[in-house]
VMD Tcl script that draws the C-alpha trace (Angstrom):
set ca {
  {13.28 11.93 -47.84}
  {16.39 10.16 -46.60}
  {17.75 13.46 -45.23}
  {14.52 14.09 -43.34}
  {14.68 10.60 -41.81}
  {18.29 11.11 -40.71}
  {17.51 14.51 -39.16}
  {14.42 13.11 -37.42}
  {16.43 10.19 -36.04}
  {19.10 12.60 -34.79}
  {16.59 14.73 -32.89}
  {14.92 11.67 -31.35}
  {18.33 10.38 -30.26}
  {19.30 13.76 -28.88}
  {16.03 14.08 -26.99}
  {16.41 10.64 -25.41}
  {20.01 11.38 -24.48}
  {19.01 14.43 -22.47}
  {15.68 13.08 -21.17}
  {15.44 13.08 -17.40}
  {15.32 9.77 -15.61}
  {12.21 9.24 -13.52}
  {12.48 7.83 -10.01}
  {9.24 6.63 -8.42}
  {9.18 6.42 -4.62}
  {6.27 4.78 -2.82}
  {5.58 6.10 0.67}
  {2.80 7.00 3.13}
  {0.72 10.13 2.68}
  {1.98 12.14 5.67}
  {5.54 11.93 4.31}
  {4.67 13.20 0.84}
  {2.04 15.73 1.97}
  {2.60 19.47 1.50}
  {3.34 19.76 5.22}
  {5.61 16.69 5.29}
  {9.30 16.37 4.37}
  {8.61 14.92 0.92}
  {8.29 18.13 -1.14}
  {11.50 19.64 0.27}
  {13.40 16.38 -0.25}
  {12.06 16.17 -3.81}
  {13.27 19.69 -4.58}
  {16.72 19.13 -3.10}
  {17.29 15.74 -4.73}
  {16.19 16.90 -8.18}
  {18.81 19.66 -8.03}
  {21.60 17.09 -7.86}
  {20.22 14.14 -9.82}
  {18.96 15.70 -13.07}
  {15.93 13.49 -12.64}
  {12.21 13.61 -12.02}
  {11.48 12.36 -8.50}
  {7.87 11.33 -7.99}
  {6.29 10.34 -4.68}
  {3.26 8.05 -4.88}
  {1.57 7.64 -1.53}
  {-0.92 5.48 0.32}
  {-3.03 6.53 3.29}
  {-2.36 3.17 4.95}
  {1.34 2.69 5.68}
  {0.74 -0.97 6.48}
  {0.05 -1.62 2.79}
  {3.45 -0.40 1.52}
  {4.53 -4.01 0.94}
  {1.31 -4.88 -0.86}
  {2.06 -6.29 -4.32}
  {-0.39 -3.93 -5.99}
  {1.22 -0.88 -4.39}
  {4.76 -2.12 -5.10}
  {4.11 -2.28 -8.83}
  {6.04 0.39 -10.73}
  {7.98 1.71 -7.71}
  {11.77 2.02 -7.68}
  {12.05 2.78 -3.97}
  {9.80 2.11 -0.99}
  {10.09 4.53 1.92}
  {8.36 3.94 5.25}
  {8.35 0.21 5.94}
  {8.39 -0.49 9.68}
  {11.40 -2.55 10.72}
  {9.37 -5.53 11.93}
  {7.69 -5.81 8.53}
  {10.90 -5.53 6.51}
  {12.53 -8.33 4.53}
  {16.17 -8.06 5.61}
  {17.33 -10.22 2.70}
  {16.93 -7.12 0.51}
  {20.38 -5.80 -0.32}
  {20.08 -2.01 -0.53}
  {18.33 -0.30 2.37}
  {18.78 2.21 5.20}
  {16.98 3.12 8.40}
  {16.02 6.77 8.04}
  {14.31 7.57 11.37}
  {13.27 5.99 14.64}
  {10.95 6.51 17.56}
  {8.85 4.82 20.22}
  {5.21 3.81 20.18}
  {3.27 5.63 22.87}
  {-0.09 7.07 23.85}
  {-0.63 10.83 23.63}
  {-2.97 12.76 25.92}
  {-4.15 16.32 26.54}
  {-2.76 17.27 29.96}
  {-5.32 20.06 30.34}
  {-8.08 17.42 30.35}
  {-6.47 14.26 31.69}
  {-4.80 15.14 34.98}
  {-4.15 11.60 36.22}
  {-2.66 9.71 33.27}
  {-1.72 6.04 33.76}
  {1.91 5.46 34.65}
  {2.11 1.82 33.60}
  {0.62 -0.29 30.84}
  {-0.90 -2.47 33.55}
  {-2.73 0.55 34.93}
  {-3.90 1.53 31.45}
  {-5.58 -1.80 30.73}
  {-7.24 -1.76 34.17}
  {-8.64 1.76 33.85}
  {-12.31 1.95 32.93}
  {-12.60 5.73 32.67}
  {-10.58 6.30 29.49}
  {-11.65 6.48 25.86}
  {-8.88 5.35 23.53}
  {-8.47 5.46 19.76}
  {-5.95 3.17 18.04}
  {-5.18 1.99 14.52}
  {-6.24 -1.22 12.80}
  {-3.25 -3.62 12.95}
  {-4.15 -5.02 9.53}
  {-3.54 -1.69 7.80}
  {-1.33 0.35 10.14}
  {2.22 -0.26 11.40}
  {1.25 1.69 14.53}
  {-1.67 -0.68 15.11}
  {0.43 -3.83 14.76}
  {3.09 -2.09 16.85}
  {0.61 -1.95 19.73}
  {0.10 -5.71 19.55}
  {3.85 -6.38 19.53}
  {4.32 -3.96 22.41}
  {1.62 -5.62 24.51}
  {2.86 -9.12 23.67}
  {6.37 -8.11 24.75}
  {5.09 -6.85 28.11}
  {2.27 -9.26 28.97}
  {3.54 -12.41 27.23}
  {1.15 -15.28 28.07}
  {-1.47 -12.84 29.37}
  {-1.48 -10.98 26.06}
  {-5.00 -11.97 24.99}
  {-6.44 -11.23 28.44}
  {-4.90 -7.76 28.57}
  {-5.90 -7.10 24.97}
  {-9.50 -7.90 25.88}
  {-9.34 -5.49 28.81}
  {-7.90 -2.71 26.67}
  {-10.47 -3.32 23.95}
  {-13.25 -2.36 26.36}
  {-12.00 1.25 26.29}
  {-11.16 1.50 22.59}
  {-13.79 3.55 20.77}
  {-12.58 2.70 17.26}
  {-9.82 1.08 15.22}
  {-9.02 3.55 12.45}
  {-7.46 2.52 9.10}
  {-4.38 4.71 9.64}
  {-2.55 7.07 11.94}
  {-4.00 10.31 10.51}
  {-7.60 9.28 11.11}
  {-6.89 8.22 14.70}
  {-5.01 11.38 15.56}
  {-7.77 13.48 14.05}
  {-10.38 11.79 16.25}
  {-8.22 12.55 19.29}
  {-7.68 16.20 18.37}
  {-11.42 16.64 17.92}
  {-11.80 15.73 21.59}
  {-13.48 12.37 21.05}
  {-10.82 10.33 22.87}
  {-8.64 10.72 25.97}
  {-5.71 8.85 24.45}
  {-4.45 8.14 20.96}
  {-1.87 5.56 19.95}
  {1.00 7.41 18.29}
  {4.69 8.10 18.92}
  {6.45 9.59 21.94}
  {7.70 12.42 19.70}
  {4.20 13.56 18.65}
  {4.11 16.41 21.22}
  {7.02 18.00 19.34}
  {4.73 18.85 16.43}
  {2.39 20.85 18.65}
  {5.25 22.60 20.42}
  {7.21 23.47 17.30}
  {4.42 24.41 14.90}
  {1.56 25.48 17.19}
  {3.40 26.68 20.31}
  {1.11 24.31 22.22}
  {2.51 22.37 25.17}
  {-0.55 20.59 26.58}
  {-0.10 17.40 24.55}
  {2.13 14.86 26.26}
  {3.28 11.28 25.91}
  {2.64 8.59 28.48}
  {5.81 7.09 29.90}
  {5.28 3.53 31.09}
  {7.66 1.99 33.60}
  {7.52 -1.33 31.68}
  {9.11 0.39 28.69}
  {8.06 1.25 25.14}
  {8.55 -0.59 21.87}
  {11.02 1.08 19.52}
  {10.21 1.47 15.86}
  {12.51 2.21 12.94}
  {11.42 3.15 9.45}
  {13.25 1.83 6.42}
  {13.82 3.01 2.86}
  {14.91 0.40 0.32}
  {15.57 -0.14 -3.36}
  {13.31 -2.63 -5.08}
  {15.23 -5.37 -6.84}
  {12.83 -5.00 -9.78}
  {13.73 -1.34 -10.30}
  {15.21 -0.45 -13.69}
  {16.88 2.59 -12.11}
  {19.17 0.87 -9.62}
  {21.96 3.45 -9.68}
  {19.62 6.41 -9.21}
  {17.58 4.59 -6.57}
  {20.71 3.82 -4.54}
  {21.77 7.44 -4.84}
  {18.40 8.47 -3.41}
  {18.49 6.20 -0.35}
  {22.05 7.38 0.39}
  {20.81 10.96 0.05}
  {18.07 10.29 2.61}
  {20.58 9.59 5.38}
  {22.78 12.65 4.78}
  {22.85 14.95 7.81}
  {21.00 17.82 6.14}
  {18.14 15.56 5.07}
  {18.07 13.80 8.43}
  {17.44 17.17 10.10}
  {14.55 17.82 7.73}
  {13.04 14.39 8.32}
  {13.36 14.68 12.09}
  {11.69 18.09 12.27}
  {8.98 17.43 9.65}
  {8.32 13.70 10.04}
  {8.34 14.18 13.83}
  {10.73 11.33 14.61}
  {14.29 10.94 15.86}
  {16.97 10.76 13.14}
  {18.30 7.36 12.14}
  {21.46 7.80 14.21}
  {21.83 9.31 17.65}
  {23.56 12.53 16.71}
  {22.48 15.28 19.08}
  {23.10 17.97 16.47}
  {20.49 16.40 14.16}
  {17.70 16.44 16.75}
  {15.48 19.56 16.87}
  {15.91 21.55 20.09}
  {12.36 21.06 21.37}
  {12.53 17.35 20.63}
  {15.58 17.10 22.89}
  {13.39 18.18 25.81}
  {10.81 15.42 25.35}
  {10.76 12.41 27.62}
  {12.56 9.58 25.85}
  {10.97 6.32 27.01}
  {12.85 3.29 28.21}
  {13.16 0.86 25.32}
  {11.83 -2.62 25.85}
  {14.62 -5.16 25.75}
  {13.19 -7.55 23.24}
  {15.07 -9.30 20.50}
  {12.48 -11.55 18.86}
  {10.66 -10.06 15.88}
  {7.12 -11.21 16.54}
  {5.28 -12.33 13.42}
  {2.25 -10.19 12.74}
  {-0.19 -12.87 11.57}
  {-0.59 -14.77 14.90}
  {-0.96 -11.45 16.74}
  {-3.64 -10.26 14.34}
  {-5.47 -13.59 14.64}
  {-5.53 -13.20 18.43}
  {-6.70 -9.62 18.07}
  {-9.54 -10.62 15.74}
  {-10.66 -13.35 18.12}
  {-10.52 -10.90 21.01}
  {-12.58 -8.11 19.48}
  {-15.09 -10.60 18.11}
  {-15.57 -12.26 21.46}
}
mol new
graphics top color blue
foreach p $ca { graphics top sphere $p radius 0.5 }
foreach p [lrange $ca 0 end-1] q [lrange $ca 1 end] { graphics top cylinder $p $q radius 0.2 }
display resetview
C-alpha cells in the first residue's frame, strides 16, 4: 500500500511539474473573433510560452475595467488610454488611431468638411455608440468637448437631432451603417482600410475635419492581482514585437503603437491621416456622460 501511495504521489508531482500554465486575457470581441488578430496571436504565443492562452471577451469594450469582468483575468487588452489607470506598473500601448465618421462616397457626395458643418447639417442620419458602454462613444464626447469647449452641450444637442440610435458597441453601430440605415457611423479613420484590403471596396471613406480629430491609443496591461506575473509580462512584451504589431495593424485595423512605416500595411499608408487635436487634459468621462444624458433627455 505504501508503494502504491509513493508511486501515485510521484505521478501527481510529475504531472503538475509539466502542466501548462494558463494565461487568461480579457479583451473585446472583435479582437478575439475568428476574423480578428486574437487567434493568430494565441497560436504564435503558445508556441513560445508552453502555456494555454485563453481570450475571454466582452461585446462592450467600455466594460473592460468593470470589476465583474476583471475577475479571474491576468491581462486586460483593449483599454482606451483616457480610461486607463496610469499608476499600474506593467503596461504597453499596442495600437493607435483617430476617431472619425465613415461614409459611403457613392451615396453621400457632399460630406461635411468640419465638425461645425456636421452639427449644423439637418440632412444626415448618424449612428454612434453609447458613451456608457463604448470607448468610441465616450471618445465622441471628449472630441466634441475639445473642439466646442463651453458650447459643448449646445453642439451635442444639435448633433443629437440627427442621431438615429446609440448602439451598445462599435460592431452594432457599424452593422447599422453597412445595412444602409445611416449616412455616417462613428468609427476610426482607418476603417476604410478593412474594406479596401479584404473586400477590394474603395467607396467607404473617412471624414477629415479641419478642426482636427481626437487620437486614441489602446493599452494592454498586467493585473496586479494576477498569479502569473512573469508569463503575463512576457505576453504584453510579445504584443509589441514588430511581427505582432504588423498582425494587429492589418487585422485590428489600427496604426501600430509606434510610427514605423514598415509596420503599416500598404493600403493603410494611403489613407488620409487626420490632424490630431492638440489637447493635453484627459477629460473625465462622468461629467461628459452626465451632460450627454441631460441633453438627450431634454
